[in-house]
KOLMAR-618909 format. One record per residue: x, y, z of N, C-alpha, C in turn. Coordinates in steps of 0.001 Angstrom, whole numbers, plus 500000, padded with zeros to 6 digits. Example, Ala and Ser with C-alpha at 12.3 -4.5 7.8 and 13.67 -1.06 7.14 Angstrom:
513190494310507800512300495500507800513200496700507800512850497750507080513670498940507140512900500030507870
This chain:
212678721119689409213784721941689278214758721394688293215129722249687652216061721811686641217433722348686968218296721519686868219691721919687079220377721961685740221082722960685575221829723021684323223231722508684561223556721654683753224916721079683861225842721856682950226919722208683493227906722902682680228823721881682046229065722091680801229947721104680147231330721165680767231979720025680851233327720010681439234265720835680590235075721555681236236058722408680582237325721600680346237895721758679162239135721014678918240240721543679804241004720616680271242142720963681117243259721488680233243878722571680634244976723075679810246142722089679801246679721909678623247818721009678442249091721750678801249991721092679474251258721754679768251981722025678460252585723149678394253273723543677177254562722757677027254996722681675783256198721913675491257420722516676163257331723796676507258487724423677126258662723935678551257573723524679175257673723069680548258340721703680644258211720871679582258795719531679643260209719570679084261118718933679774262486718898679248262541718001678017263293718401677024263440717635675775264473716529675993264113715349675536265036714220675588265765714160674253267081714122674262267784714026672973267521712670672336267380712677670996267171711434670253268455710619670293268290709309670364269523708493670376270285708695669070271590708714669140272366708946667919272180707785666944272025708122665675271873707122664625273256706746664103273536705465663974274849705091663428274940705516661969276076706013661594276307706469660240276891705327659413276453705188658167277006704118657326278471704381657014279170703275656821280599703350656574280894703931655202280063703601654216280355704034652852279850705433652529279268706132653502278818707490653274277411707593652728276742706485652509275383706495651990274424706518653176273715707639653430272833707690654592271595706817654434271318706344653216270136705530652984270448704037652966271695703698653161272089702294653127271560701584654364271326700324654220270838699517655328271945699346656348271618699535657600272595699395658673272777697913658980273968697516659418274189696103659747273278695681660887272665694547660732271806694002661766270416694589661780270127695566660971268811696189660968267846695345660155266610695362660576265568694631659866264854695624658955264721695305657675264052696255656786262589696392657167262032697559656980260623697741657328259747696970656361258568696560656828257671695837655912257155696797654848256818696280653694256317697158652640254975697751653039254748698937652584253484699604652867252362698858652165251213698697652830250145697924652199249585698574650942249689699880650837249145700522649649250185700688648548251424700244648803252474700389647799252211699435646638252446699878645415252236698966644274253270697850644315252834696687643994253699695517644009253821694980642596255051694859642155255294694303640820255671692837640989254868691932640468255228690517640594256489690231639791257228689206640182258437688889639423258082688550637982258964688931637092258693688685635675258800687194635386257906686681634581257970685262634254259203684978633403259661683742633465260823683383632665260457683469631186261482683605630381261261683736628943260567682478628419259619682631627531258940681457627005259895680620626160259702679335626232260553678433625474260283678601623983261352678672623231261215678785621785260912677409621207260153677370620165259898676128619463259642676471618005260641677054617370260507677479615991261467676656615149260977675581614611261835674652613872262393675287612605261633676161611957262113676781610715263349677636610985263301678447612036264453679283612371265634678405612758265380677354613519266444676444613915267100675756612733266284675332611767266834674646610587267652675588609711267103676765609463267831677721608615269153678103609269269106678360610566270331678714611289271329677573611243270865676352611446271764675199611441272421675013610070271669675230608997272242675084607646273306676148607396273000677382607768273976678462607558275239678211608383275051677836609650276209677566610511276990676368609974276305675365609449276996674193608899277874674582607710277374675436606842278172675859605680279389676677606111279189677585607060280311678399607546281333677522608266280847676617609113281756675735609855282510674801608909281849674340607851282531673483606871283658674244606188283401675497605835284454676300605213285641676518606139285349676815607408286446677024608370287206675723608598286482674624608738287126673324608940287990672954607731287474673189606538288257672917605332289497673789605257289382675040605658290537675938605667291604675441606648291159674965607809292108674429608801292820673207608225292069672320607580292683671126606985293631671527605853293200672459605016294025672871603878295321673549604300295291674340605372296513675036605795297429674142606612296862673218607402297721672330608216298051671027607501297293670699606459297435669448605716297210668215606590296380668380607627296013667279608534294562667460608971293910666311609224292586666354609839292781666583611330291964667430611899292094667731613318290779667369613997290861666448614938289663665924615589288872666951616362289564667802617117288822668789617920288087669784617028288608670002615826287917670904614899286613670263614423286612668949614211285383668253613821284368668291614954284842668166616190283953668272617345283353669682617395284188670675617148283709672052617144282667672292616072282862671715614895281878671854613809280524671319614265280532670121614808279276669534615264278643670317616392279453670748617336278907671440618499278273672777618130278941673560617261278359674867616920277075674711616101276990673673615302275752673428614553274618673094615523274880672187616438273857671822617423273492672978618333274480673738618741274231674888619613273332675913618930273644676228617690272837677209616951271413676708616737271277675451616371269941674904616126269117674863617404269731674459618498269004674369619757268647675722620327269568676676620237269315678017620791268167678723620079268166678648618761267159679386618003265945678548617626266087677244617653264971676390617266264165675863618427264747675826619602264021675381620782264103673884620991263052673369621620263040671977622064262433671011621047262339671381619831261758670486618841262617669229618754262020668049618873262810666814618893263504666498617568263097667129616484263747666870615193265087667587615075265261668676615807266477669483615649267770668754616019267842667976617101269090667262617357269455666279616247268449665619615689268716664653614606269183665391613349268489666465613007268871667245611830270261667844612035270554668284613256271875668841613541272965667795613347272701666562613765273691665496613587273926665218612103272857665190611319272994664955609876273752666111609223273415667347609608274132668508609060275605668497609471275901668024610660277293667944611099278070666940610242277436665823609907278099664850609021278397665491607663277409666188607121277618666856605834278666667948605908278678668698607020279644669793607160281061669257607287281239668177608029282588667599608155283041667048606807282137666382606088282496665863604761282858667005603809282026668046603774282304669190602907283608669867603307283834669993604604285076670598605073286300669791604657286177668470604725287299667638604295287525667748602790286452667882602027286611668081600582287261669434600280286869670456601020287495671772600842288980671682601177289302670968602237290701670793602608291491670056601529290893668987600986291550668243599891291771669145598681290765669947598356290891670850597204291966671896597443292061672409598673293110673390598982294495672775598859294630671560599357295925670879599269296276670612597809295296670118597031295544669851595609295857671115594826295148672204595119295402673465594420296796673983594747297218673800595990298553674251596397299641673437595704299442672133595603300441671268594960300510671507593443299355671791592833299328671983591382299586673429590968299529674329591912299762675738591600298624676381590839297398675904591081296219676497590442295297677026591539294225677675591119293312678256592111292435677177592746292001677469593958291129676559594694289818676337593939289231677409593426287931677288592763288016676408591517289150676466590813289310675621589627289323674144590024290068673841591086290144672445591526288800671997592096288209672801592970287002672380593673285793672297592748285595673276591886284390673294591058284562672591589711285731672706589122285932672092587801286318670626587876286931670225588970287410668835589101286916668222590415285614668382590674285060667912591940285170666398592080285017665656590988285154664193591032286555663768591453287561664494590983288941664187591362289143664460592864288518665546593357288620665875594786287986664770595623286834664250595178286191663160595913287031661892595874287637661600594736288514660424594646289721660572595574290291661774595648291412662008596554290971661838598009289745662285598319289246662121599690289089660641600016288531659859599071288358658418599300289703657731599519290705658152598757292029657534598900292665657876600251292384659082600765292975659499602042292159659077603254290901658655603051290041658310604182290558657060604885290521657128606199290925655994607030289931655890608191290090654935609089289138654814610199289040656068611071290136656797611191290109658039611985289155659058611343289118659102610030288224660017609328286778659748609729286398658493609762285024658146610110284747658319611601285785658214612418285641658509613836285312659995614023285953660857613227285658662289613293284205662562612909283701661807611926282299661951611548281386661625612737281672660499613381280833660074614504280897661065615658282082661562615952282237662518617054281501663817616734281600664279615512280911665516615122279399665348615215278881664209614768277438663972614840276971663905616287277735663248617140277373663177618557277407664559619198278434665338618875278541666690619441277370667560618986276954667418617738275816668204617242274525667785617930274321666496618075273108665981618712273018666450620157274098666247620913274066666628622329274050668148622493274740668874621604274731670334621680273338670903621447272604670331620512271240670808620236270315670523621402270466669371622049269618669042623191269915669937624386271198670195624627271577671021625785271263672491625575271353672964624347271156674378624079269697674777623944268803673792623815267384674106623661266880674839624895266178675907624676265657676724625785264363676163626307
């Protein structure tokens, strides 16, 4: 004898109308009016596993371009020498902090654009010595041109030997101290500014 088994019939589910609805707990509203802002004390949800993840960007690669550093240092040295000479010519005094500034901006420019090349601090110090010397010569020429009532270019370019002799006569130990300070500032500025 065979008995036929009837498949079990699904039990009817009670309708949603029969169950009383529970109100959702009230959500705290953000103070600043942004409904998407993180609530105080709330833990952010973990990222979705399928969400794309962007790794942090690597730091900028260190520059090591000695040619760019040298060209920049030479240009900055010439500009700084002109400004330093103008300061000396208008004040008729050597100013120590200006010599420090000349050296520092040369080293800073060389280190920033040239990178960690070990030659750049040394070259920056040498350029700082030249820039301070050139600036002092420009200052001497400005002072001489003012006293003689002639143009700066006539004194500086036509009588450069006289300008150098005047610089030698005015040089004292403080002058050479400014040279040393400028060279040190250029050397340390190039080392610190290297990326």
